[in-house]
BALOBA-1460 file (C-alpha; in Angstrom, 3 decimals):
// residues 255
<rec num="1" residu="m" x="-5.728" y="32.432" z="140.551"/>
<rec num="2" residu="l" x="-6.369" y="35.318" z="138.065"/>
<rec num="3" residu="p" x="-9.913" y="36.361" z="137.428"/>
<rec num="4" residu="e" x="-11.497" y="35.073" z="134.250"/>
<rec num="5" residu="n" x="-11.917" y="38.578" z="132.769"/>
<rec num="6" residu="l" x="-8.239" y="39.297" z="133.192"/>
<rec num="7" residu="c" x="-7.257" y="36.144" z="131.347"/>
<rec num="8" residu="l" x="-9.472" y="37.109" z="128.439"/>
<rec num="9" residu="m" x="-7.904" y="40.579" z="128.331"/>
<rec num="10" residu="d" x="-4.412" y="39.087" z="128.252"/>
<rec num="11" residu="k" x="-5.334" y="36.757" z="125.388"/>
<rec num="12" residu="t" x="-6.848" y="39.655" z="123.474"/>
<rec num="13" residu="a" x="-3.751" y="41.752" z="123.970"/>
<rec num="14" residu="i" x="-1.489" y="38.936" z="122.805"/>
<rec num="15" residu="a" x="-3.565" y="38.464" z="119.660"/>
<rec num="16" residu="r" x="-3.426" y="42.175" z="118.874"/>
<rec num="17" residu="n" x="0.333" y="42.280" z="119.323"/>
<rec num="18" residu="h" x="0.713" y="39.286" z="116.980"/>
<rec num="19" residu="m" x="-1.381" y="40.955" z="114.258"/>
<rec num="20" residu="k" x="0.627" y="44.209" z="114.665"/>
<rec num="21" residu="r" x="3.896" y="42.297" z="114.170"/>
<rec num="22" residu="r" x="2.551" y="40.620" z="110.968"/>
<rec num="23" residu="q" x="1.401" y="43.938" z="109.542"/>
<rec num="24" residu="s" x="4.774" y="45.462" z="110.404"/>
<rec num="25" residu="q" x="6.576" y="42.643" z="108.552"/>
<rec num="26" residu="k" x="4.424" y="43.164" z="105.449"/>
<rec num="27" residu="t" x="5.051" y="46.900" z="105.619"/>
<rec num="28" residu="h" x="8.832" y="46.412" z="105.709"/>
<rec num="29" residu="e" x="8.991" y="43.888" z="102.811"/>
<rec num="30" residu="p" x="11.251" y="45.245" z="100.067"/>
<rec num="31" residu="p" x="9.227" y="46.500" z="97.075"/>
<rec num="32" residu="r" x="9.466" y="44.585" z="93.758"/>
<rec num="33" residu="s" x="11.865" y="46.011" z="91.284"/>
<rec num="34" residu="p" x="10.189" y="48.167" z="88.665"/>
<rec num="35" residu="r" x="12.386" y="46.364" z="86.069"/>
<rec num="36" residu="a" x="10.738" y="42.987" z="86.742"/>
<rec num="37" residu="l" x="7.798" y="43.594" z="84.390"/>
<rec num="38" residu="p" x="9.942" y="44.725" z="81.425"/>
<rec num="39" residu="r" x="12.110" y="41.600" z="81.873"/>
<rec num="40" residu="y" x="9.076" y="39.370" z="81.526"/>
<rec num="41" residu="v" x="7.980" y="41.289" z="78.453"/>
<rec num="42" residu="f" x="11.457" y="40.971" z="76.944"/>
<rec num="43" residu="a" x="11.509" y="37.215" z="77.599"/>
<rec num="44" residu="l" x="8.111" y="36.726" z="75.949"/>
<rec num="45" residu="g" x="9.144" y="38.860" z="72.969"/>
<rec num="46" residu="a" x="12.363" y="36.894" z="72.528"/>
<rec num="47" residu="a" x="10.434" y="33.603" z="72.640"/>
<rec num="48" residu="g" x="7.974" y="34.886" z="70.036"/>
<rec num="49" residu="l" x="10.815" y="36.020" z="67.774"/>
<rec num="50" residu="l" x="12.455" y="32.600" z="68.062"/>
<rec num="51" residu="v" x="9.202" y="30.871" z="67.113"/>
<rec num="52" residu="c" x="8.826" y="33.165" z="64.095"/>
<rec num="53" residu="m" x="12.404" y="32.436" z="62.969"/>
<rec num="54" residu="l" x="11.829" y="28.690" z="63.307"/>
<rec num="55" residu="f" x="8.603" y="28.959" z="61.307"/>
<rec num="56" residu="v" x="10.344" y="30.895" z="58.518"/>
<rec num="57" residu="m" x="13.203" y="28.369" z="58.411"/>
<rec num="58" residu="l" x="10.727" y="25.492" z="58.281"/>
<rec num="59" residu="s" x="8.796" y="27.186" z="55.479"/>
<rec num="60" residu="l" x="11.977" y="27.741" z="53.469"/>
<rec num="61" residu="h" x="13.020" y="24.135" z="53.997"/>
<rec num="62" residu="t" x="9.583" y="22.889" z="52.932"/>
<rec num="63" residu="s" x="9.615" y="25.113" z="49.842"/>
<rec num="64" residu="s" x="13.076" y="23.931" z="48.841"/>
<rec num="65" residu="g" x="11.995" y="20.351" z="49.451"/>
<rec num="66" residu="r" x="8.966" y="20.812" z="47.233"/>
<rec num="67" residu="a" x="11.090" y="22.431" z="44.549"/>
<rec num="68" residu="g" x="13.550" y="19.556" z="44.759"/>
<rec num="69" residu="s" x="10.699" y="17.059" z="44.636"/>
<rec num="70" residu="n" x="9.218" y="18.824" z="41.612"/>
<rec num="71" residu="r" x="12.610" y="18.752" z="39.901"/>
<rec num="72" residu="t" x="12.937" y="15.055" z="40.709"/>
<rec num="73" residu="r" x="9.506" y="14.293" z="39.284"/>
<rec num="74" residu="g" x="10.331" y="16.389" z="36.238"/>
<rec num="75" residu="d" x="13.571" y="14.467" z="35.735"/>
<rec num="76" residu="q" x="11.733" y="11.174" z="36.108"/>
<rec num="77" residu="r" x="9.126" y="12.299" z="33.603"/>
<rec num="78" residu="a" x="11.836" y="13.303" z="31.145"/>
<rec num="79" residu="a" x="13.582" y="9.945" z="31.638"/>
<rec num="80" residu="e" x="10.309" y="8.112" z="31.018"/>
<rec num="81" residu="r" x="9.707" y="10.115" z="27.877"/>
<rec num="82" residu="e" x="13.235" y="9.333" z="26.696"/>
<rec num="83" residu="q" x="12.596" y="5.643" z="27.369"/>
<rec num="84" residu="h" x="9.253" y="5.579" z="25.538"/>
<rec num="85" residu="q" x="9.990" y="8.158" z="22.857"/>
<rec num="86" residu="p" x="13.590" y="7.574" z="21.751"/>
<rec num="87" residu="k" x="14.896" y="9.229" z="18.627"/>
<rec num="88" residu="l" x="15.135" y="7.096" z="15.532"/>
<rec num="89" residu="s" x="18.661" y="8.374" z="14.903"/>
<rec num="90" residu="k" x="19.675" y="6.815" z="18.231"/>
<rec num="91" residu="l" x="17.887" y="3.510" z="17.667"/>
<rec num="92" residu="v" x="19.497" y="2.796" z="14.294"/>
<rec num="93" residu="r" x="22.913" y="2.753" z="15.989"/>
<rec num="94" residu="l" x="21.931" y="0.146" z="18.590"/>
<rec num="95" residu="s" x="22.627" y="-3.560" z="18.403"/>
<rec num="96" residu="e" x="19.874" y="-6.184" z="18.433"/>
<rec num="97" residu="n" x="20.519" y="-6.902" z="22.107"/>
<rec num="98" residu="e" x="20.240" y="-3.208" z="22.946"/>
<rec num="99" residu="l" x="17.023" y="-2.884" z="20.947"/>
<rec num="100" residu="e" x="15.473" y="-5.655" z="23.030"/>
<rec num="101" residu="e" x="15.390" y="-3.217" z="25.970"/>
<rec num="102" residu="f" x="12.563" y="-1.329" z="24.216"/>
<rec num="103" residu="d" x="9.043" y="-2.657" z="23.863"/>
<rec num="104" residu="l" x="7.659" y="-3.264" z="20.400"/>
<rec num="105" residu="a" x="5.206" y="-0.348" z="20.417"/>
<rec num="106" residu="t" x="7.973" y="2.105" z="21.352"/>
<rec num="107" residu="l" x="10.048" y="0.989" z="18.376"/>
<rec num="108" residu="n" x="6.992" y="1.176" z="16.152"/>
<rec num="109" residu="l" x="6.176" y="4.755" z="17.182"/>
<rec num="110" residu="a" x="9.810" y="5.831" z="16.907"/>
<rec num="111" residu="c" x="9.554" y="5.221" z="13.181"/>
<rec num="112" residu="l" x="7.019" y="8.034" z="12.994"/>
<rec num="113" residu="a" x="9.772" y="10.614" z="13.410"/>
<rec num="114" residu="g" x="9.488" y="13.428" z="10.887"/>
<rec num="115" residu="l" x="5.913" y="12.760" z="9.807"/>
<rec num="116" residu="l" x="3.739" y="15.880" z="9.937"/>
<rec num="117" residu="q" x="0.687" y="14.096" z="11.324"/>
<rec num="118" residu="t" x="2.513" y="12.991" z="14.501"/>
<rec num="119" residu="t" x="3.533" y="16.386" z="15.883"/>
<rec num="120" residu="e" x="1.073" y="16.015" z="18.789"/>
<rec num="121" residu="l" x="1.814" y="12.356" z="19.534"/>
<rec num="122" residu="d" x="2.398" y="11.539" z="23.205"/>
<rec num="123" residu="a" x="4.372" y="8.298" z="23.141"/>
<rec num="124" residu="l" x="4.495" y="8.067" z="26.938"/>
<rec num="125" residu="n" x="0.708" y="8.232" z="27.119"/>
<rec num="126" residu="c" x="0.506" y="5.516" z="24.457"/>
<rec num="127" residu="a" x="2.830" y="3.300" z="26.496"/>
<rec num="128" residu="n" x="0.787" y="3.847" z="29.656"/>
<rec num="129" residu="q" x="-2.391" y="3.031" z="27.762"/>
<rec num="130" residu="l" x="-0.937" y="-0.222" z="26.452"/>
<rec num="131" residu="e" x="0.210" y="-1.143" z="29.959"/>
<rec num="132" residu="h" x="-3.330" y="-0.563" z="31.215"/>
<rec num="133" residu="w" x="-4.709" y="-2.752" z="28.444"/>
<rec num="134" residu="a" x="-2.243" y="-5.510" z="29.293"/>
<rec num="135" residu="n" x="-3.271" y="-5.421" z="32.952"/>
<rec num="136" residu="s" x="-6.929" y="-5.673" z="31.963"/>
<rec num="137" residu="v" x="-6.188" y="-8.669" z="29.745"/>
<rec num="138" residu="r" x="-4.305" y="-10.302" z="32.617"/>
<rec num="139" residu="i" x="-7.194" y="-9.821" z="35.030"/>
<rec num="140" residu="q" x="-9.843" y="-11.052" z="32.589"/>
<rec num="141" residu="t" x="-7.763" y="-14.059" z="31.597"/>
<rec num="142" residu="e" x="-7.165" y="-15.220" z="35.164"/>
<rec num="143" residu="f" x="-10.814" y="-14.643" z="36.024"/>
<rec num="144" residu="n" x="-12.016" y="-16.803" z="33.106"/>
<rec num="145" residu="l" x="-9.273" y="-19.430" z="33.164"/>
<rec num="146" residu="a" x="-11.635" y="-21.935" z="34.789"/>
<rec num="147" residu="r" x="-13.604" y="-21.989" z="31.530"/>
<rec num="148" residu="y" x="-10.607" y="-23.548" z="29.801"/>
<rec num="149" residu="y" x="-10.057" y="-26.211" z="32.454"/>
<rec num="150" residu="t" x="-13.780" y="-27.021" z="32.455"/>
<rec num="151" residu="n" x="-13.834" y="-27.677" z="28.702"/>
<rec num="152" residu="p" x="-10.318" y="-27.652" z="27.191"/>
<rec num="153" residu="t" x="-11.427" y="-29.272" z="23.930"/>
<rec num="154" residu="e" x="-13.325" y="-26.084" z="23.097"/>
<rec num="155" residu="y" x="-9.964" y="-24.292" z="23.023"/>
<rec num="156" residu="e" x="-7.876" y="-26.770" z="21.031"/>
<rec num="157" residu="n" x="-6.691" y="-28.367" z="24.315"/>
<rec num="158" residu="s" x="-4.251" y="-25.485" z="24.568"/>
<rec num="159" residu="e" x="-4.087" y="-22.969" z="27.413"/>
<rec num="160" residu="a" x="-1.924" y="-20.789" z="25.168"/>
<rec num="161" residu="f" x="-4.696" y="-20.723" z="22.570"/>
<rec num="162" residu="f" x="-7.200" y="-19.743" z="25.272"/>
<rec num="163" residu="r" x="-4.934" y="-16.940" z="26.526"/>
<rec num="164" residu="m" x="-4.502" y="-15.414" z="23.073"/>
<rec num="165" residu="l" x="-8.221" y="-15.723" z="22.410"/>
<rec num="166" residu="m" x="-8.863" y="-13.802" z="25.642"/>
<rec num="167" residu="l" x="-6.282" y="-11.182" z="24.685"/>
<rec num="168" residu="i" x="-7.885" y="-10.463" z="21.315"/>
<rec num="169" residu="t" x="-11.419" y="-10.564" z="22.753"/>
<rec num="170" residu="v" x="-10.658" y="-8.082" z="25.555"/>
<rec num="171" residu="l" x="-8.827" y="-5.666" z="23.255"/>
<rec num="172" residu="q" x="-11.601" y="-5.704" z="20.666"/>
<rec num="173" residu="r" x="-14.590" y="-5.796" z="23.022"/>
<rec num="174" residu="d" x="-13.408" y="-3.562" z="25.885"/>
<rec num="175" residu="f" x="-11.017" y="-1.150" z="24.157"/>
<rec num="176" residu="g" x="-12.378" y="-0.904" z="20.630"/>
<rec num="177" residu="v" x="-9.369" y="-2.280" z="18.769"/>
<rec num="178" residu="r" x="-10.560" y="-2.963" z="15.233"/>
<rec num="179" residu="y" x="-9.687" y="-2.864" z="11.570"/>
<rec num="180" residu="n" x="-10.258" y="0.640" z="10.203"/>
<rec num="181" residu="p" x="-13.599" y="0.297" z="8.376"/>
<rec num="182" residu="d" x="-12.515" y="2.925" z="5.834"/>
<rec num="183" residu="r" x="-9.705" y="0.635" z="4.714"/>
<rec num="184" residu="i" x="-11.718" y="-2.571" z="4.268"/>
<rec num="185" residu="e" x="-12.829" y="-1.588" z="0.790"/>
<rec num="186" residu="n" x="-10.683" y="1.479" z="0.142"/>
<rec num="187" residu="v" x="-7.104" y="0.306" z="0.480"/>
<rec num="188" residu="d" x="-4.984" y="3.403" z="1.040"/>
<rec num="189" residu="f" x="-1.860" y="3.249" z="3.175"/>
<rec num="190" residu="r" x="-0.819" y="6.878" z="2.914"/>
<rec num="191" residu="q" x="-2.080" y="7.758" z="6.399"/>
<rec num="192" residu="p" x="0.360" y="7.012" z="9.256"/>
<rec num="193" residu="a" x="-2.533" y="6.159" z="11.600"/>
<rec num="194" residu="d" x="-3.270" y="3.149" z="9.374"/>
<rec num="195" residu="l" x="0.333" y="1.962" z="9.548"/>
<rec num="196" residu="f" x="1.361" y="2.439" z="13.176"/>
<rec num="197" residu="v" x="-0.150" y="1.425" z="16.511"/>
<rec num="198" residu="h" x="-1.166" y="4.956" z="17.527"/>
<rec num="199" residu="g" x="-4.087" y="4.649" z="15.100"/>
<rec num="200" residu="m" x="-5.727" y="2.335" z="17.659"/>
<rec num="201" residu="l" x="-4.749" y="4.499" z="20.651"/>
<rec num="202" residu="g" x="-6.968" y="7.483" z="19.994"/>
<rec num="203" residu="y" x="-5.147" y="8.976" z="17.004"/>
<rec num="204" residu="g" x="-7.120" y="7.256" z="14.245"/>
<rec num="205" residu="q" x="-10.124" y="5.112" z="13.331"/>
<rec num="206" residu="g" x="-8.424" y="1.769" z="13.852"/>
<rec num="207" residu="g" x="-5.630" y="-0.359" z="12.495"/>
<rec num="208" residu="t" x="-4.811" y="-2.552" z="9.552"/>
<rec num="209" residu="c" x="-3.008" y="-5.835" z="8.943"/>
<rec num="210" residu="v" x="0.213" y="-3.823" z="9.269"/>
<rec num="211" residu="s" x="-0.442" y="-2.356" z="12.715"/>
<rec num="212" residu="i" x="-2.911" y="-4.648" z="14.525"/>
<rec num="213" residu="p" x="-0.482" y="-7.602" z="14.807"/>
<rec num="214" residu="v" x="2.139" y="-5.220" z="16.220"/>
<rec num="215" residu="l" x="-0.264" y="-4.094" z="18.944"/>
<rec num="216" residu="y" x="-1.317" y="-7.673" z="19.802"/>
<rec num="217" residu="t" x="2.311" y="-8.788" z="19.974"/>
<rec num="218" residu="d" x="3.255" y="-5.818" z="22.163"/>
<rec num="219" residu="v" x="0.474" y="-6.563" z="24.683"/>
<rec num="220" residu="a" x="1.284" y="-10.289" z="24.625"/>
<rec num="221" residu="q" x="4.950" y="-9.625" z="25.356"/>
<rec num="222" residu="r" x="3.981" y="-7.320" z="28.236"/>
<rec num="223" residu="l" x="2.193" y="-10.352" z="29.675"/>
<rec num="224" residu="g" x="5.276" y="-12.528" z="29.209"/>
<rec num="225" residu="y" x="3.806" y="-14.581" z="26.362"/>
<rec num="226" residu="p" x="6.244" y="-16.052" z="23.774"/>
<rec num="227" residu="v" x="4.556" y="-14.220" z="20.900"/>
<rec num="228" residu="y" x="6.458" y="-12.821" z="17.916"/>
<rec num="229" residu="l" x="5.755" y="-11.093" z="14.614"/>
<rec num="230" residu="v" x="5.856" y="-13.026" z="11.369"/>
<rec num="231" residu="y" x="6.261" y="-11.358" z="7.974"/>
<rec num="232" residu="a" x="4.508" y="-12.804" z="4.964"/>
<rec num="233" residu="k" x="3.969" y="-11.519" z="1.449"/>
<rec num="234" residu="q" x="2.006" y="-8.269" z="1.848"/>
<rec num="235" residu="h" x="0.847" y="-9.375" z="5.270"/>
<rec num="236" residu="l" x="1.858" y="-9.477" z="8.936"/>
<rec num="237" residu="f" x="0.600" y="-11.794" z="11.679"/>
<rec num="238" residu="c" x="1.497" y="-13.084" z="15.153"/>
<rec num="239" residu="r" x="2.884" y="-16.438" z="16.216"/>
<rec num="240" residu="w" x="2.918" y="-18.116" z="19.620"/>
<rec num="241" residu="d" x="6.131" y="-20.110" z="19.718"/>
<rec num="242" residu="g" x="7.064" y="-21.559" z="23.115"/>
<rec num="243" residu="r" x="5.907" y="-23.421" z="26.234"/>
<rec num="244" residu="g" x="5.121" y="-26.489" z="24.163"/>
<rec num="245" residu="d" x="2.824" y="-24.682" z="21.693"/>
<rec num="246" residu="r" x="3.302" y="-23.211" z="18.254"/>
<rec num="247" residu="f" x="0.479" y="-21.644" z="16.256"/>
<rec num="248" residu="n" x="-0.261" y="-18.588" z="14.169"/>
<rec num="249" residu="i" x="-2.660" y="-15.824" z="15.227"/>
<rec num="250" residu="e" x="-4.725" y="-13.821" z="12.758"/>
<rec num="251" residu="g" x="-6.165" y="-10.978" z="14.818"/>
<rec num="252" residu="t" x="-7.520" y="-8.696" z="12.093"/>
<rec num="253" residu="n" x="-10.856" y="-10.533" z="11.960"/>
<rec num="254" residu="q" x="-13.849" y="-9.591" z="14.124"/>
<rec num="255" residu="g" x="-14.331" y="-11.453" z="17.475"/>
């Protein structure tokens, strides 16, 4: 049997030889190519360039899309203006059926063509304003409809009568539709604002018996009511004629 010290020496020698072999292997490993680092740099640069190109393409696409969207909105706006501000020369060539495609206020304002005082008139804004008024009348009418069913005799036992009463009340109370006070005593119909509906849409001091019934009828027809204009001697008024009711409406009075 070998002495204990000899065994330890052999183990130590073996360990040293093993470490020498590992160091020798590391020493003889082939060195990395000096081109490896530039390749990585080139790859990163190419990736960055690709990202930049994609960003530019996306920006151009977005810009063209916005331009196209702006053109589309512009075309829609022009079409709306054509619908709500048609030329009188075009309207006079249309048949009665074709004229029914236009609301009453649009036809009324189209007759203003050529008048000096209407150079700044925005017919599309007038139409939008009337649509807003009609929606408000609809909301107020449905909200208060229970008042009719609670006491129908107070409203001539007619839901149609109640609806027109609500229409006139909302337009006068909430939106200031009224008879021009300057024309109550001083009758003078030389001003277009006293003859057409724009006089009650921010372009005048109110309406008259010529224009107020037109506005009421326009709003009523927007709500789907069977209301029409009636011509009388030196006067104009509205008439509900349908759904089992027929009555005249004088809306130039207060309240």
